[in-house]
C-alpha positions as CSV (number, residue, x, y, z in Angstrom):
1,M,0.1,0.1,0.1
2,A,1.5,3.4,-1.1
3,D,1.3,6.3,1.2
4,S,-2.3,7.9,1.0
5,S,-4.8,10.4,2.1
6,F,-8.5,10.2,3.2
7,D,-11.0,12.4,4.8
8,V,-11.6,9.7,7.6
9,V,-9.4,6.8,8.8
10,V,-11.3,4.6,11.4
11,I,-8.9,2.3,13.3
12,G,-10.8,-1.0,14.2
13,A,-13.2,-2.8,12.1
14,G,-15.4,-3.8,14.9
15,P,-19.2,-3.0,14.8
16,G,-18.7,0.6,15.6
17,G,-15.6,1.1,13.5
18,Y,-17.1,-0.7,10.2
19,V,-20.4,1.1,10.7
20,A,-18.7,4.5,11.4
21,A,-16.6,3.8,8.0
22,I,-19.6,2.7,5.8
23,R,-21.7,5.6,7.0
24,A,-18.9,8.2,6.5
25,A,-18.4,6.7,2.9
26,Q,-22.2,7.0,2.3
27,L,-21.9,10.6,3.1
28,G,-19.4,11.4,0.6
29,L,-16.1,11.3,2.8
30,S,-13.0,9.3,1.3
31,T,-12.7,6.4,4.0
32,A,-10.3,3.8,5.0
33,C,-10.8,1.3,7.8
34,I,-7.7,-0.4,9.3
35,D,-7.9,-3.5,11.5
36,R,-5.1,-5.9,12.7
37,R,-7.1,-9.1,12.9
38,G,-7.7,-9.5,8.9
39,P,-11.2,-10.6,8.9
40,P,-13.5,-7.4,9.9
41,G,-16.3,-7.4,12.5
42,G,-14.0,-7.1,15.5
43,T,-14.5,-9.3,18.6
44,C,-18.2,-9.3,18.2
45,L,-18.4,-11.1,14.7
46,N,-15.1,-13.1,15.1
47,V,-14.9,-14.4,18.7
48,G,-18.0,-12.7,20.6
49,C,-21.5,-12.1,19.6
50,I,-22.0,-14.0,16.5
51,P,-20.2,-17.3,17.4
52,S,-21.5,-17.2,20.7
53,K,-25.1,-16.8,19.5
54,A,-24.4,-19.9,16.8
55,L,-23.5,-22.1,19.8
56,L,-26.7,-20.9,21.7
57,Q,-28.8,-21.8,19.0
58,S,-27.4,-25.1,18.5
59,S,-27.3,-26.2,21.9
60,H,-30.8,-24.7,22.4
61,H,-32.1,-27.1,19.5
62,Y,-30.4,-30.0,21.2
63,E,-31.9,-29.3,24.7
64,D,-35.3,-28.7,23.0
65,A,-35.1,-32.3,21.4
66,K,-33.8,-33.8,24.4
67,I,-36.4,-32.5,27.0
68,H,-39.1,-30.5,25.3
69,F,-40.2,-32.2,22.1
70,A,-42.0,-35.0,24.0
71,D,-44.4,-32.3,25.5
72,H,-45.3,-31.5,21.9
73,G,-46.0,-35.2,21.1
74,I,-42.6,-35.6,19.0
75,T,-40.9,-38.8,19.8
76,I,-37.1,-39.4,18.7
77,G,-34.9,-42.5,19.2
78,E,-31.4,-42.0,20.9
79,L,-30.3,-38.5,20.7
80,S,-26.7,-37.4,20.4
81,F,-25.0,-34.4,19.1
82,D,-21.6,-33.8,17.0
83,L,-19.5,-31.3,18.5
84,P,-17.1,-30.8,15.7
85,T,-20.1,-30.4,13.3
86,M,-21.7,-27.9,15.8
87,M,-18.2,-26.0,15.7
88,A,-17.8,-26.1,12.0
89,R,-21.4,-24.4,11.5
90,K,-20.2,-21.8,14.1
91,A,-17.2,-21.1,12.1
92,K,-19.3,-20.9,8.7
93,V,-21.5,-18.3,10.3
94,V,-18.7,-16.3,11.4
95,A,-17.1,-16.3,7.9
96,D,-20.3,-15.5,6.1
97,N,-20.7,-12.5,8.4
98,T,-17.1,-11.5,8.0
99,K,-17.5,-11.7,4.3
100,G,-20.7,-9.6,4.4
101,V,-18.9,-6.9,5.8
102,E,-16.0,-7.0,3.2
103,F,-18.8,-6.8,0.8
104,L,-20.2,-3.9,2.4
105,F,-16.8,-2.2,2.2
106,R,-16.4,-3.0,-1.3
107,K,-19.9,-1.6,-2.1
108,N,-19.5,1.6,-0.3
109,K,-15.9,2.1,-1.7
110,V,-14.3,1.9,1.8
111,T,-10.5,1.2,1.7
112,Y,-10.1,-1.7,3.9
113,I,-6.4,-2.1,5.2
114,V,-5.1,-5.1,7.1
115,G,-2.3,-4.2,9.6
116,E,-1.5,-2.6,13.0
117,A,-2.3,1.2,13.1
118,R,-0.3,3.6,15.1
119,I,-1.2,7.4,15.4
120,T,2.1,9.2,15.1
121,A,0.4,13.0,15.2
122,A,-2.8,14.5,14.6
123,G,-3.9,13.7,11.1
124,K,-1.4,10.9,10.5
125,V,-1.4,6.9,10.9
126,S,1.4,4.6,10.1
127,V,0.6,1.1,9.3
128,G,3.8,-1.0,9.1
129,T,6.2,1.4,6.7
130,D,3.2,3.3,5.2
131,T,1.9,6.6,6.3
132,I,-1.7,7.6,5.9
133,T,-3.0,11.2,6.4
134,A,-6.5,12.0,7.2
135,K,-8.7,14.9,8.3
136,H,-10.2,12.9,10.9
137,I,-8.7,9.9,12.6
138,V,-11.4,7.6,14.6
139,I,-10.4,5.2,17.4
140,A,-12.7,2.2,17.5
141,T,-10.4,-0.4,18.9
142,G,-12.9,-1.8,21.1
143,S,-12.2,-4.0,24.1
144,D,-10.3,-7.0,25.5
145,V,-10.9,-9.5,28.2
146,T,-10.4,-8.0,31.8
147,P,-7.9,-10.2,33.6
148,L,-8.3,-11.6,37.2
149,P,-5.3,-11.4,39.3
150,G,-4.0,-14.9,40.4
151,V,-5.7,-16.5,37.7
152,T,-3.7,-16.9,34.2
153,I,-5.7,-17.2,31.0
154,D,-3.9,-20.1,28.8
155,E,-6.8,-20.7,26.5
156,K,-6.6,-24.4,27.3
157,Q,-7.5,-25.1,30.8
158,I,-8.3,-21.6,32.0
159,V,-10.2,-19.7,29.2
160,S,-11.3,-16.4,28.1
161,S,-15.0,-16.3,26.2
162,T,-12.6,-16.9,23.1
163,G,-11.3,-20.2,24.3
164,A,-14.9,-21.2,25.6
165,L,-16.0,-20.9,22.1
166,E,-13.5,-23.4,20.8
167,L,-13.3,-26.2,23.3
168,T,-13.1,-29.6,21.4
169,S,-14.7,-31.6,24.0
170,V,-17.5,-31.0,26.7
171,P,-16.1,-30.3,30.0
172,K,-17.1,-32.8,32.8
173,H,-17.0,-29.6,35.2
174,L,-16.8,-26.0,33.9
175,V,-16.5,-23.4,36.5
176,V,-17.4,-20.0,35.4
177,I,-16.2,-16.9,37.2
178,G,-18.6,-14.2,36.6
179,A,-22.3,-14.1,36.5
180,G,-22.8,-11.5,33.8
181,V,-23.7,-11.6,30.2
182,I,-20.9,-13.6,28.8
183,G,-20.6,-16.1,31.8
184,L,-24.2,-16.9,31.7
185,E,-24.4,-17.4,28.0
186,M,-21.3,-19.8,28.1
187,S,-22.6,-21.5,31.0
188,S,-25.8,-22.2,29.1
189,V,-24.1,-23.6,26.1
190,W,-21.9,-26.2,27.9
191,N,-24.6,-27.0,30.6
192,R,-27.1,-27.9,27.6
193,L,-24.3,-30.2,26.0
194,G,-23.7,-32.1,29.4
195,A,-21.2,-30.1,31.5
196,K,-21.8,-29.5,35.1
197,V,-21.4,-26.0,35.5
198,T,-20.6,-23.8,38.7
199,V,-20.8,-20.1,38.4
200,V,-18.9,-18.2,40.8
201,E,-19.8,-14.3,41.4
202,Y,-18.0,-11.8,43.6
203,L,-21.4,-9.9,44.3
204,D,-24.5,-11.4,45.7
205,R,-26.7,-12.0,42.9
206,V,-26.5,-13.0,39.0
207,L,-26.8,-10.2,36.3
208,P,-25.9,-7.8,38.8
209,L,-26.7,-4.7,36.8
210,S,-30.1,-5.9,36.0
211,D,-33.5,-5.2,37.8
212,G,-33.3,-6.9,41.0
213,E,-36.4,-8.7,40.5
214,I,-35.2,-10.0,37.0
215,S,-31.9,-11.2,38.7
216,K,-33.8,-13.3,41.2
217,Q,-36.1,-14.9,38.6
218,A,-33.2,-15.7,36.4
219,Q,-31.1,-17.4,39.3
220,R,-34.1,-19.4,40.1
221,L,-34.7,-20.6,36.4
222,F,-31.0,-21.0,35.7
223,E,-30.7,-23.2,38.7
224,K,-34.0,-25.2,37.7
225,Q,-31.9,-25.9,34.5
226,G,-29.0,-27.5,36.3
227,L,-26.5,-24.4,36.6
228,E,-25.0,-24.1,40.4
229,F,-24.1,-20.7,41.9
230,R,-21.4,-19.5,44.4
231,L,-22.4,-16.1,45.1
232,S,-20.8,-13.6,47.2
233,A,-17.4,-15.4,46.6
234,K,-14.0,-14.0,45.5
235,V,-11.5,-16.2,43.3
236,T,-8.0,-15.4,44.6
237,A,-5.8,-18.1,43.0
238,A,-5.8,-21.2,40.6
239,K,-3.5,-24.0,40.5
240,L,-2.9,-26.0,37.4
241,G,-2.9,-29.8,37.5
242,K,-2.2,-32.3,34.8
243,T,-6.3,-32.7,34.0
244,D,-7.7,-30.0,36.3
245,V,-7.8,-26.7,37.7
246,T,-8.0,-26.0,41.4
247,L,-9.6,-22.5,42.5
248,T,-9.3,-20.7,46.0
249,L,-12.6,-19.0,46.9
250,E,-12.7,-16.5,49.7
251,P,-16.3,-15.8,50.9
252,A,-17.2,-12.2,51.0
253,A,-18.6,-12.5,54.5
254,G,-15.3,-13.9,55.7
255,G,-14.4,-17.4,57.0
256,A,-12.0,-19.9,55.6
257,P,-11.0,-20.0,51.8
258,L,-13.0,-22.9,50.0
259,E,-11.7,-24.9,47.0
260,L,-13.2,-25.6,43.9
261,T,-11.8,-28.1,41.3
262,A,-12.8,-28.1,37.5
263,D,-11.4,-29.4,34.4
264,V,-12.0,-26.2,32.6
265,V,-12.4,-22.5,34.2
266,L,-14.1,-19.8,32.1
267,V,-12.9,-16.2,33.2
268,A,-15.8,-13.8,32.5
269,I,-15.5,-10.8,34.9
270,G,-16.0,-8.1,32.1
271,R,-13.9,-6.4,29.4
272,R,-11.5,-3.5,29.4
273,P,-10.7,-0.8,26.8
274,Y,-8.0,-1.8,24.3
275,T,-5.6,0.8,23.1
276,D,-2.3,-1.2,23.0
277,N,0.3,0.1,20.4
278,L,-2.0,2.9,19.2
279,G,0.7,5.7,20.4
280,L,-1.8,7.5,22.3
281,A,0.5,8.5,25.1
282,E,3.3,9.5,22.9
283,I,0.6,12.2,21.0
284,G,-0.8,13.3,24.2
285,V,-4.2,11.5,24.1
286,T,-5.9,11.7,27.5
287,T,-7.0,8.3,29.1
288,D,-8.5,7.9,32.5
289,K,-7.3,5.6,35.1
290,R,-9.1,2.8,33.8
291,G,-7.9,3.2,30.2
292,F,-10.8,4.8,28.7
293,I,-10.5,7.5,26.4
294,P,-12.7,10.9,27.5
295,V,-14.5,12.5,24.5
296,D,-16.7,15.5,24.3
297,G,-20.5,15.5,22.8
298,H,-19.1,15.1,19.4
299,F,-16.7,12.0,20.4
300,Q,-13.7,14.1,19.8
301,T,-10.5,13.3,22.2
302,N,-8.6,16.2,23.7
303,I,-6.5,16.1,20.3
304,P,-8.5,18.1,17.7
305,G,-9.3,15.9,14.7
306,I,-8.9,12.7,16.9
307,Y,-12.0,10.7,17.7
308,A,-13.2,7.7,19.7
309,I,-16.2,5.5,19.8
310,G,-17.4,2.3,21.4
311,D,-16.1,0.3,24.0
312,V,-12.9,2.4,24.3
313,I,-15.0,5.3,25.5
314,G,-16.9,3.6,28.4
315,G,-20.7,3.1,29.0
316,S,-22.2,0.2,28.0
317,M,-20.0,-2.2,26.2
318,L,-22.4,-3.1,23.6
319,A,-22.1,-3.6,19.7
320,H,-25.1,-1.8,19.1
321,K,-24.2,1.0,21.1
322,A,-20.8,1.3,19.3
323,E,-22.7,1.2,16.1
324,E,-25.1,4.1,17.1
325,E,-21.9,6.1,17.9
326,G,-20.4,5.2,14.8
327,V,-23.3,6.3,12.8
328,A,-23.7,9.7,14.8
329,L,-20.0,10.6,14.5
330,A,-19.9,9.9,10.7
331,E,-22.8,12.2,10.3
332,I,-21.2,15.0,12.7
333,L,-18.1,14.8,10.4
334,A,-20.2,15.4,7.4
335,G,-21.9,18.5,9.1
336,Q,-25.0,17.0,10.0
337,A,-26.5,16.4,13.7
338,G,-25.4,13.0,14.8
339,H,-27.0,12.1,18.2
340,V,-27.0,9.0,20.5
341,N,-29.8,8.5,23.3
342,Y,-28.0,6.7,25.9
343,N,-31.3,6.2,27.8
344,A,-32.7,4.2,25.0
345,I,-29.8,1.6,24.4
346,P,-31.3,-1.8,25.3
347,G,-29.2,-4.9,26.8
348,V,-29.9,-8.5,26.0
349,V,-28.8,-11.8,27.6
350,Y,-29.3,-14.6,25.1
351,T,-29.9,-17.5,27.2
352,W,-33.2,-19.0,27.5
353,P,-35.3,-17.4,28.6
354,E,-33.7,-14.4,27.3
355,V,-33.3,-11.3,29.4
356,A,-33.6,-8.0,28.0
357,N,-33.7,-4.4,29.5
358,V,-33.8,-0.6,28.4
359,G,-33.9,2.3,30.9
360,R,-33.6,2.4,34.3
361,T,-34.1,-0.1,37.1
362,E,-36.4,0.1,40.3
363,E,-33.3,0.3,42.3
364,Q,-31.9,3.3,40.3
365,L,-35.4,5.1,40.6
366,K,-35.7,4.4,44.2
367,A,-32.0,5.8,44.7
368,D,-32.8,8.7,42.8
369,G,-36.1,9.4,44.6
370,V,-38.1,9.2,41.4
371,A,-41.6,8.6,42.0
372,Y,-42.7,5.7,39.6
373,K,-45.6,3.1,38.8
374,V,-44.9,-0.5,37.8
375,G,-46.7,-2.7,35.5
376,K,-46.2,-6.4,35.3
377,F,-47.5,-9.3,33.4
378,P,-46.2,-12.9,33.2
379,F,-45.9,-15.0,30.3
380,S,-47.9,-17.7,31.9
381,A,-50.9,-15.8,31.2
382,N,-50.1,-15.0,27.5
383,G,-51.9,-17.2,25.1
384,R,-48.9,-17.6,22.6
385,A,-46.5,-18.5,25.2
386,R,-48.7,-20.9,26.7
387,A,-49.3,-22.6,23.2
388,N,-45.5,-22.5,22.6
389,G,-44.8,-24.1,26.0
390,D,-42.5,-21.2,27.0
391,M,-44.4,-19.5,30.0
392,D,-41.4,-18.9,32.3
393,G,-41.0,-15.0,32.9
394,F,-42.6,-11.6,32.7
395,V,-42.7,-8.1,31.2
396,K,-42.1,-5.3,33.7
397,I,-42.6,-1.7,32.8
398,L,-41.6,1.3,34.8
399,A,-43.4,4.6,34.2
400,D,-43.1,8.2,35.8
401,A,-45.9,8.4,38.4
402,T,-46.8,11.7,37.3
403,T,-46.3,12.0,33.6
404,D,-46.6,8.4,32.7
405,E,-43.5,8.3,30.7
406,V,-41.8,5.0,30.2
407,L,-38.7,5.1,32.3
408,G,-37.7,1.5,31.9
409,C,-38.5,-1.9,30.9
410,H,-37.2,-5.3,32.0
411,I,-38.1,-8.6,30.4
412,I,-37.3,-12.1,31.0
413,G,-39.1,-14.7,28.9
414,P,-39.1,-15.9,25.3
415,A,-38.0,-13.7,22.7
416,A,-37.1,-11.0,25.1
417,G,-34.4,-9.6,22.9
418,D,-36.9,-9.1,20.0
419,L,-39.9,-8.0,22.3
420,I,-37.7,-5.1,23.9
421,G,-37.6,-3.2,20.6
422,E,-40.9,-1.9,20.8
423,V,-40.4,-0.4,24.2
424,V,-36.8,1.1,22.9
425,L,-38.8,2.8,20.1
426,G,-41.4,4.1,22.5
427,M,-38.8,5.5,24.7
428,E,-36.9,7.1,21.8
429,F,-40.1,9.1,21.3
430,H,-40.7,9.7,25.0
431,A,-43.8,7.4,24.9
432,A,-46.2,7.2,27.9
433,A,-47.1,3.6,29.4
434,E,-50.4,4.6,27.8
435,D,-49.3,4.9,24.4
436,L,-48.0,1.2,24.5
437,A,-51.2,0.1,26.2
438,R,-53.4,1.6,23.4
439,T,-51.4,0.1,20.5
440,S,-53.1,-2.7,19.0
441,H,-51.0,-5.9,19.3
442,A,-51.7,-9.1,16.9
443,H,-53.1,-12.0,18.8
444,P,-51.9,-14.7,19.8
445,G,-48.5,-12.9,20.0
446,L,-45.9,-12.6,22.8
447,A,-45.8,-9.0,22.3
448,E,-49.3,-8.9,23.9
449,A,-47.5,-9.2,27.4
450,V,-45.8,-5.8,26.6
451,K,-49.3,-4.4,25.9
452,E,-50.5,-6.0,29.1
453,A,-47.7,-4.9,31.1
454,A,-48.4,-1.3,30.0
455,L,-51.8,-1.7,30.8
456,G,-50.8,-2.9,34.4
457,V,-49.1,0.3,35.1
458,A,-52.7,1.9,35.4
459,A,-54.1,-1.2,37.0
460,R,-56.0,-2.1,33.7
461,A,-54.3,-5.4,32.6
462,I,-57.0,-7.7,31.2
463,H,-55.7,-11.1,31.3
464,I,-54.5,-11.4,34.8
């Protein structure tokens, strides 16, 4: 690649970076996107969101056939699964998605450059021996696994989410450190395929960032599926054996340390911003004590012409949040008015039942002294859920006690990740619970549970 010049250079081809690049190109800006991985898509497409969902889907089908088909009058003979085929399908799903991004780059005339980028000055990026100049540089390098002191990841016996997606056999006993999204999704996959799974969490509940009522229901349902939980416990050490790992756990309440032995341990305690080898310190780009890059309302760092989006700037470390920021920044750079409503960014856990949320929790509203009303509706009272045999969970809507504006929604149940979209749209337009309640919903449909929860805010639910 010869030295070249662009209006916009995006460093990182994950969801935030590739979307920013495509949108900038659509708006007439000459654009390049640089990524060291090779296949675009970042962690999400390559070793995160997409492969994990592929395995979640495959393992869900297996569990349905093994446990639930009989309820529908479907009888089958001896059941088994082929893990190599399952993994090969996952790999194809990943490859198809990354090839899709490459196609979108070509379609929108985005120059894709494979290599490690380093910012040498405002307006200058080096890739190997080549120098690229740009009016605007966008840092979209995403995040990496947060390490756990005393536990060294080798991606064999002690794995990150990346290693958990590449296991060649089902562990007899998998210990998962962290009861957040990644931990519970990977726990679900391997539990369904026959592993004994123990989840260790430092805090006193699973999904600690979720609404408290959702957390309690989720733990109950996951325990029913076979997951075991060790809550309020801190992992302080890991000792490798020939075929196993022994963890040392310290109870939060004090007392003698405990030991827990497994053949595979997954570390899933969160993610940290990835800015290695970008040259930020050398050119004076400010980072905070946790490594995040502070930006202003237009995503600009303290250095004019250098911007950052996605996981590296903090907030919800979600692919779709990064995408929204990528679009908003591209539009700002093109002279338009880009904006992200952070109060309307949904979060989803793709276990079964799924868990989805948007807006504020009851605990947050109470802490802030906000007067609110609650509407709840169980899936056990929804006709479609009952017909499907997926009756676990409920929809919970929180609305301002005075204005009736929807302040949050929390769903645990079938297709929660899809159902939350209606509420996200409503919140984007400052909808009242009454607006959702008066919207006609097709019958019989799972979305009727959202309508009924909205009706419940005013104590008007019909089917409960």
